[in-house]
Phi, psi and omega in degrees: 000135180266111183257013180300318178301322180295314181296320178297322179295318179296317179298318180296317179298317180298319179296319179296315180298318178299317180295319180296316180296318180296319180295318179297317180295321180295318179296319180296318178296318180295323179296320179294323179294322184276341184295136180292146179288131180221163173088175182296134178088352180277140179284139179234126182282125177264335174207119185260008181103349181223328192250127179257017186298336182277002186234155174210168177290151175299125184060033179224158180276323186247176177283142182304141180278349178215165176090315180250130180221156173268127185217115176052044177080008180236159175261114186247137165263127183269126184305132173077001183262002178071211181107330179076177177294151171244150182229156175293148177289331180263158175254158184222142176259272175267131188199166165236123179249133176236141179196158171253150178214152172210159183223167172267169179306130177080004186277155182222138174199194179184163173243119186248139187230162188054048183269134169244168188249031178260020177227172183291329182215157183297325183290347180283350184230328185250142175296154187236133167273113186288132175244120194198147161270096186282351179283334183237341178274145182300329180297338180290345180282342179250118181306329181285347178240015179276175184303134177076355178292159167283101197313124176067010183233306185226127178282160175287155177276186184288351180284348187298130174225105184263135177287154177299153179306136181096345177261156182281135171254141175265132184229152174220143169235126181237125175232115182216116184065235180262005181258135175229141184223146168245134178239146177220121178049052174072012177239134175283119187248343178218138173216134180208165180265120180294118180076007180287161184299320180295318179295316179296326178294317178299319179297319183293341181256007186246184177296344183272358186300332179265015181247095183303133177087357182301129176070020183241355182295141176280341180199164178174185180278162167265133180240139170256127191272135168267104178252015177087002185245170175282125178210147180235142173231144177209171177050050183270119178216160185215151170223146178267150174257000000 
């Protein structure tokens, strides 16, 4: 008896089933790639190089009409044009924020977090990751107000490696539970306890001592500071813990 047609038929069915399974798996994989990130721990883009929809002016409904512009994939504050600080539309408690930044010679700015809008300015309530050309700005002479420091409170450690002015620096701010960290170019340069006794003591001895509630918010906005200088931010993303 010649069973070749039967074997060929079985082989053909197997090939068809394999193709169907492979196609289904490919579609499922592609669907997962395209699916938006959601839930705790998922990264959320705050600025993709073109869209400012995730931002608005401090104590304002819309994005500033002057001062802040999108330029070559970055969010730039233009020196002397005003505009004020900008804040995220959403608030964050425990989070990891990642962003790149660069400045021109002598420029000063900052990223302020857990900001609320019940004060005159964002820096009156939220701690600041200092953004600075420390080689030419006066703040660079004090380690506590130099680049990546917890502004006016805690200096960076010996791991700090700052890029030359005009080059991009990679930054991270991590706040989880009672731990807060500043990172610069893949190195952790500041670590402190949120609301801890040592931190509160530093605040009581600083310029912030007369600002009720400074550094005590459980959640708030992320703010990019208008300090009157040219500064650029890009690749801004955040995830909640």
